[in-house]
C-alpha positions in Angstrom: 42.5 -8.2 30.8 45.6 -7.0 29.0 48.6 -6.5 31.3 52.1 -5.3 30.5 53.4 -8.7 31.7 51.9 -10.1 28.6 52.9 -7.2 26.3 56.4 -6.1 27.1 59.8 -7.1 28.3 62.8 -5.2 29.4 65.6 -5.7 26.9 68.4 -3.5 28.2 69.4 -0.6 30.3 72.2 2.0 30.3 73.3 3.8 33.4 76.1 6.1 34.2 78.3 5.0 37.1 77.4 8.1 39.1 73.6 7.5 38.8 71.9 6.9 42.2 68.7 4.9 41.9 67.3 5.7 45.4 67.0 9.4 44.6 65.7 9.2 41.1 62.9 11.2 39.4 61.1 8.8 37.1 60.1 9.7 33.5 58.5 7.4 30.8 57.7 7.5 27.1 55.6 5.3 24.9 56.7 5.4 21.3 57.3 3.6 18.0 60.2 3.6 15.6 58.8 6.7 13.8 59.0 8.8 17.0 62.1 7.3 18.7 64.4 10.2 17.8 61.8 12.7 19.1 61.7 10.6 22.3 65.4 10.6 22.9 65.8 14.3 22.2 63.0 14.9 24.7 65.1 12.9 27.2 68.2 15.0 26.4 66.2 18.2 26.8 65.2 17.2 30.4 68.7 16.2 31.3 70.2 19.3 29.8 67.9 21.7 31.7 67.8 19.7 34.9 71.4 18.7 35.6 70.9 18.7 39.4 68.1 16.1 39.2 68.9 12.4 39.2 66.6 11.3 36.3 65.7 7.8 35.4 64.0 7.2 32.1 61.9 4.4 30.8 61.2 3.9 27.1 58.5 1.5 25.7 58.7 0.9 22.0 58.1 -1.9 19.4 61.6 -2.2 18.0 65.1 -0.7 18.4 68.0 -0.6 16.0 71.5 -1.3 17.1 72.6 2.2 16.0 69.9 3.7 18.2 70.9 1.7 21.2 74.6 2.6 20.8 73.7 6.3 20.7 71.4 5.9 23.8 74.4 4.5 25.7 76.5 7.5 24.7 73.7 9.9 25.9 73.6 8.3 29.4 77.3 8.9 29.8 77.0 12.5 28.7 74.2 13.3 31.1 74.9 10.8 33.9 71.3 9.4 33.7 69.7 6.0 33.6 67.7 4.8 30.6 65.7 1.5 30.6 64.3 0.2 27.3 61.3 -2.1 27.0 60.1 -3.9 23.9 56.3 -4.1 23.4 54.5 -6.8 21.6 51.8 -4.6 20.0 49.9 -7.6 18.5 48.5 -8.2 22.0 46.9 -4.8 21.9 45.3 -5.2 18.6 41.7 -5.4 20.0 42.0 -1.8 21.3 40.6 1.0 19.1 43.1 2.4 16.6 43.3 4.3 13.3 45.9 5.5 10.9 46.2 8.6 13.0 46.2 6.9 16.4 48.3 3.8 16.2 48.5 1.1 18.9 51.5 2.8 20.4 49.2 5.4 22.1 48.4 2.7 24.6 52.0 2.2 25.7 51.6 4.9 28.3 48.9 2.8 30.0 51.2 -0.2 30.0 54.0 1.9 31.4 51.7 3.0 34.3 50.7 -0.6 35.0 54.1 -2.2 34.8 56.1 0.5 36.7 53.5 0.8 39.5 54.9 -2.5 40.7 58.2 -0.8 41.4 57.9 3.0 41.8 55.3 5.3 43.4 55.3 8.2 40.9 56.0 8.7 37.2 56.1 11.6 34.7 54.8 10.5 31.3 55.6 12.5 28.2 54.8 12.1 24.6 57.7 11.9 22.1 56.9 15.4 20.7 57.4 17.1 24.1 60.6 19.2 24.7 61.7 20.5 28.0 63.1 24.1 28.3 63.0 24.7 32.0 63.2 23.3 35.5 61.0 20.4 36.6 61.7 21.0 40.3 58.1 22.0 40.9 57.0 18.5 39.8 59.7 16.8 41.9 58.3 18.4 45.0 54.6 18.0 44.2 52.5 16.2 46.9 49.8 14.1 45.3 47.8 13.4 48.4 45.1 11.0 47.4 44.9 12.4 43.8 45.5 10.1 40.9 47.9 12.5 39.3 48.6 16.0 37.9 47.7 17.1 34.4 47.2 20.2 32.2 43.8 21.2 30.8 43.7 21.1 27.0 43.3 24.2 24.9 39.8 26.0 24.8 38.8 24.8 21.4 39.3 21.2 22.4 37.2 21.8 25.6 34.2 22.9 23.6 34.4 20.2 21.0 34.8 17.5 23.7 31.7 18.6 25.5 29.7 18.4 22.3 31.2 15.0 21.3 31.1 13.2 24.6 28.3 15.1 26.3 30.3 15.1 29.5 30.8 18.4 31.4 34.5 18.3 32.3 34.2 22.0 33.5 36.9 23.1 31.0 39.3 20.6 32.7 39.5 18.0 30.0 43.2 17.3 29.9 45.8 16.6 27.2 47.4 13.2 27.9 50.8 14.2 26.4 52.0 15.3 29.8 50.8 13.3 32.9 52.5 13.1 36.3 50.9 10.0 37.8 50.5 8.8 41.4 51.4 5.1 40.7 50.5 4.1 44.2 46.9 5.1 43.6 47.0 3.8 40.0 47.8 0.4 41.3 45.4 0.3 44.3 42.5 1.6 42.2 43.3 -0.8 39.3 43.1 2.1 36.8 44.6 0.3 33.9 41.8 -2.3 34.0 39.2 0.5 34.2 40.6 2.3 31.2 40.9 -0.8 29.1 37.4 -1.9 30.1 36.1 1.4 28.7 38.1 1.1 25.5 36.9 -2.5 24.9 33.2 -1.6 25.5 32.0 -1.0 21.9 29.0 1.0 23.1 31.4 3.5 24.8 34.4 3.4 22.5 32.6 4.5 19.4 32.3 8.0 21.0 36.1 8.2 21.7 37.7 10.4 19.0 41.1 10.4 20.9 40.8 6.9 22.3 43.3 6.7 25.2 43.0 10.4 26.1 39.2 10.4 26.2 39.1 7.2 28.2 41.7 8.6 30.7 39.7 11.8 31.1 36.5 9.8 31.8 38.1 7.4 34.3 40.3 10.0 36.2 37.7 12.8 36.3 37.4 14.3 39.8 40.7 12.8 41.1 43.3 15.1 39.5 45.5 18.1 40.3 45.6 20.7 37.5 48.9 22.3 36.6 49.6 25.5 34.8 49.8 25.5 31.0 53.5 26.1 31.1 53.9 22.4 31.9 52.2 21.5 28.6 52.4 24.4 26.2 50.7 23.2 23.0 52.1 24.6 19.8 51.4 23.4 16.2 54.0 24.1 13.6 51.3 24.5 11.0 50.8 27.9 12.6 53.9 29.0 10.7 52.1 28.9 7.3 48.7 29.8 8.7 49.8 33.0 10.5 52.9 33.8 8.3 54.6 35.3 11.3 57.9 33.8 12.5 57.3 35.3 16.0 53.8 33.9 16.4 55.1 31.1 18.7 56.1 33.7 21.3 52.4 34.2 22.1 52.5 30.7 23.5 56.1 29.8 24.4 57.6 32.1 27.0 60.6 32.2 29.3 58.5 30.4 32.0 57.5 27.5 29.7 58.7 24.2 31.0 57.4 21.7 28.4 56.6 22.5 24.7 54.2 20.1 23.1 54.6 20.1 19.3 51.2 18.7 18.3 50.1 18.1 14.7 51.6 16.3 11.7 54.8 18.5 11.4 57.4 17.9 14.1 60.6 19.8 14.7 62.6 16.8 13.5 61.1 17.1 10.0 63.3 18.6 7.3 60.8 21.2 6.3 60.2 22.5 9.8 63.0 25.0 9.7 61.6 27.8 11.9 62.6 29.7 15.1 59.8 27.8 16.8 61.7 24.5 16.2 64.9 25.8 17.8 64.0 24.4 21.2 64.2 20.9 19.8 67.0 21.5 17.3 69.4 23.2 19.8 69.2 20.1 21.9 69.5 17.8 18.9 72.9 19.3 18.1 74.1 18.4 21.7 73.4 14.7 21.2 74.9 11.8 19.3 72.2 12.3 16.6 73.7 15.7 15.7 75.1 14.5 12.4 72.0 12.7 11.3 69.7 14.5 8.8 66.2 15.6 9.8 63.4 13.4 8.6 61.9 13.6 5.1 58.1 13.1 4.4 57.0 9.5 4.1 53.3 9.3 4.7 50.4 10.9 2.8 49.6 13.3 5.6 53.3 14.4 5.8 53.5 15.1 2.1 50.4 17.2 2.3 51.7 19.3 5.1 55.2 19.5 3.6 53.6 21.0 0.5 52.0 23.8 2.5 55.2 24.6 4.3 57.3 24.6 1.1 54.8 26.9 -0.6 54.9 29.3 2.3 58.7 29.2 2.3 58.8 30.1 -1.4 60.4 26.7 -2.3 58.0 26.2 -5.2 59.7 23.3 -7.0 60.0 21.3 -3.8 56.3 22.2 -3.1 55.4 20.7 -6.5 57.3 17.5 -5.7 55.5 17.2 -2.4 52.1 17.6 -3.9 52.9 15.0 -6.6 54.0 12.6 -3.9 50.8 13.4 -1.9 48.6 12.7 -5.0 50.5 9.4 -5.6 50.0 8.3 -2.0 46.3 9.2 -2.3 45.9 7.2 -5.4 47.6 4.0 -4.2 45.7 4.1 -0.9 42.3 4.1 -2.6 
């Protein structure tokens, strides 16, 4: 069975001199080089909005640049936090189901649970595209009891499709794995990493899993979870901007009480074409960090060019839209 001892190693850590380990609230991310900036801005958003909480962060990724590490060190000094970085050997996870949409890095959360359960008793896991805009005190004080963790049910459309696809009645409690507050004591004692990996490696079961890690987690953890309010995982897709053509559409989902915004979909707030009020929760934090002078990301993949085209068309930037669609067609041609 795959374990983190085989797949990852701690490479470095940065800690402010005023950080107190014994009173820390633990938060982890699994990411790759394409999502690292999203990850670190997520870290900054928690630190900025929760200055009274002693936060300890763990980042699991495949590779880090020297420039990235230097800026991480500056961030720890700014917010008086501790950040520990782990390098993952993703080749050892190659047997697990993956696609161009769901890369092997989706399993880093499972490795984080397994590895960190040897040291700590609870862990908040966040995807790289999750931004904090409120207090996490309610999570800090949460009592798990014997539950495996606390999660947020996914949106209604996903609930219905999941029932049809998996033929499992989750009672509208199928959860989104982008935000998980996990009882690592139970995770370790129940050997949950092994159970999830066993399901993923069983070909008769894995063929039904559209969202491999998320589906497997829902199946294994069903019946042992606490369910949190949607303000702890407020899902919003930036493609809504061109679909609804309303710059205030996001306010139907993101409110003053929202704690975590989860920017799902191809377009992320760090993309150059995502210049909307809905992206401000990410971008306002971005400008408080050592990344403030770095440009936002341009499209690179086929799916990004396709979405960039739709956004540019909606924004009235027609020449740029034409360039995006040409790049999309070219990527489609060479990928045949």
